[in-house]
Each structure stands twice: as structure tokens, then as C-alpha cells.
N, C-alpha and C positions, 0 to 999 in steps of 0.2 A: 432852352429845355431846363427845367429845375433840376439844380442841384440835388438828385434825393438818392437813396439806398433803397432799392424794392426788393422784399424779400418774398420770395414769389415759391410756394409750395406747389411741389412738382409729386402728389399724392404718393402713393406705395408701392409706384414701378410701372405699369403699363402707362402709356399715353394716353389713353382715352379713359381716365383717371383725374386728367389734369382739368382744372376750371378754363374756361375759356380767356377769364381774365387773365390768368398767370399766362397761359402760354402765348397772349397776344404780348406780354413786356417782354418774352421773352425771348420772341423772334424779333422784336423792334432795338433791342437793347445792342448798345454800340460796346458796351463793356461789361463782360459775362463772368462771375464768378460760381462753380458747382465743383462737385464730386466729378472725378474721372468720368465715370461712367453717364451721367447725367450730361458732360460736357461732348463727349463721343455722342450721345443723343439728340441731342440739341444745337451745339455750337455750329457755325456758317465761319466759313474764310473769311468771311467779309468782319467777324465780331473779332473783339480783345479780348483772351479770354485770360482767366487765372484759375487752376485747379484750386481745390481746399482738400491739403492734406495733412499731416500729423503737425507739418509747420504752418499754425494755424496764422502765427504773425506775418509769417509770407503773404497769406492771403488779406489781413488787414492792412498790410502796405499798401499794395495793389490797391485797394480801394481808398485809401485817404489820398493817394496820388490822382486817379482816375475821379475823382469825386469833386475835384476841383475844376475838372473840366466839362462834366457833365455828368448824367444819371449812371448809375452802375446795377446792375442786376443781380442778385444771389439768389440761387436754385438751391433750397432745401427740401430733402425727400420728406413727405408725410407732409403734416400739417405746419406752420413754423413756431405756431405757440405752443407746439407737443415738444420738449426736447429736441432741440435744434441750433442752429449758429445764432441764431436771435438774440439770446440771454446774451455771446459773447460780443454780438456787434453794439448791445444796448449799453455794454459797458463801457465800449471804445467810442460810441459815438451820440452826439444829442439826438436824442429821442425824434427831436422835429425833423431829423434828416431821413427817418425811418418810416416806409412805407411797406406796410404787410396786407399780403394778397394771402388768405386763408384755401386751405385744400382738407382733403379726405386723409386722414392720419392711416397708418394699417392697423392701430388700434379698432378705429370706428367698423374699416372692412370685417376686421377678424369678427368682432362682434354681428355685423349683419350677416357673414356668412353663415351663421350657426342661429341666426333670428334672435337675437338675444339685446335687450335695450344695455346701455350701460352709463346709464343716468344714476346706478347707485354704485357700480364698482368701485376698487379702490384699483387706481391704474400707476402703476409704476413700474422704471425701467431698473435692467441690469445691464443695459449697455453701458460698459466703462464704468459702472458704480453699482454700490450693492445698497440697498433699501435697508432701512432701519427692522430689527425683529418686530417691533410694536406694531409696524405697518403690516408685516407679512404673517403674522403669526392666526391662527384659528378662534374666529370668531362664527358663531351660529348666524346662517345665512348669507354668509362675506359671499363676494367672487371677486376673483382678481382676474386685470389684464396687466400683462408684463410682457415688455418687450427683453428680449434676449440678445448675446452677442456668443463670440466664442468659448469662454471660460464658464460663464454663467447659461447653462445652455437647458433645455430640456430634461435630461439627470439629473443635473447637479441642483438644479433648482427644485425638481421634485424632492428630492433628499432634503434639502434646507427645509422644506414647507412639513415634511413629514417630521421634522425633528421640534417645531414649533407648535406643531397640535394637530394637524390636519391628519385625517384618518387617510388609511393606504386604499381606498377604495373611494376618495375623493375624486372628481371627476376632472381629467384633464382633456384641454383641446391645444392640439398642435395647431397651430397656421402659419405654416412654410409656403415662401415664394408666391405672398399675396399677389391677384394680378397677374399673373406672369401664366402662360400657357401649361406650364408645369405645375403649377399650386397645387397643395395638398392639406388637406384637412384632417389631420386624425385624431379621433376618441380614444383615448384608455385614459388609466388610472395612475394615481401618483407612483403608486408602488412597482406597477410593470412598468414604466415609464424610468425607474432608478437604475432599473436592468436592462433597458433597451439602449439600441444605439443613440448616440444625443443627436438630436436636431438641432442646430445651431442659427443663428440670426431669426431666430422668428418669432411669433407674436404665442403668447400662453395665456386661456383662460381655465382658472378654477376653480369648481363649484363643489358645494358641501357634497353634493350626492350626486350620482350616475342617471338621476331620471329629472335633472334637472332642466 
């Protein structure tokens, strides 16, 4: 077996959004790495697993040890090429060792849910980081697609955008729990979202006006 690190995107959450290619690699893996929820969903008792936690070094050491034996499959949420563990792996392993299986990101699914194209949108992440003001500031016809976390949520981000020139009447679409049975798509405005109950760990789409 090739000594490869297979980075398999597992999509936005529900298994039906995982590509057959990724699922095949996950199911046939001897060594499987991923978040605890992903391991609970996909791992079997026959596989040797390692959870990805805040202690990233532990997962990297597991991969270093097992890659000397054979193939290691690393599950990442969404698409590996969009804010995932892929960047960390490329910094720690030779790119020739890495094979990536792309998947559907939550950003893609969010835009699809509201029948909007995203090729000219500004796609940014607030997940564990804060984009610079120049990327977030208002510009005519600008569309934002944003990943969020607990701190930077629908309320705090809306306030930031208003302070950067976006009108309070700008349309905000909150996409939460995408692909799951309790999925929610909420259409509101930045001004209303500032004072509403914050929605965390979601995707936000922001447009200039409510008719976009």
C-alpha cells in the first residue's frame, strides 16, 4: 500500500453530501484521523484512530508514526481546500505524500440553499480568526460569504460590518446546521441581527440590499 496521507473532505455534515471517493477511502482506512464527531460517525472497531483536538501535535505525531507503516486517512469537515487541516499537513509533510479528495464546503451549500452563485463573492472565515477590515468593508454590489464561531457570531459580525460601512438594512442570510434535519435558513438584516439571539457556528451571506 502506498504510504500516503489521504485528506478526505466529509462535506458539511450529513453523510449524503460526502463524495463516494472520500467515503471509499474512509471505510477502507486502517489508520483514521478526524474530529471526535467524525470518528463516532465513520470509524469502526477494526480501525486505529486518532482524534483531532486542540493538541494538533498529537495528531501530527500519530500520522508521522503510522505513515511509516501505510496509508493514513485524515477526515476534514467541508472541503479540504477551504480553511481545513490541509494547511497544517502541508507545513509538516512533503506535498508528494498528500492526496486530497475534495468535497462540498458549507459555503457552497449555503449559497446553493438560497439559489445564489458565489464565484464573485468575497469568502472569508471568522472561525478562530478575524479578517482584516479592508476585506470586510462595504463596497457597492459586494457579497460576503462568512464562516463563524462562538465569539464571532451572527450578532457580533453584524455589528462589525455596520461599523465598516454596511447599511443596517443590508440583507443577512443565516445558514445554520446545514445538511442536518434541523437545518435553519434565516433571512434578516444586519441591524436586526445585532439585537437578536446570536447564531453561532454557521454560515453568513451578506448582500447590499434585501432584494438580492
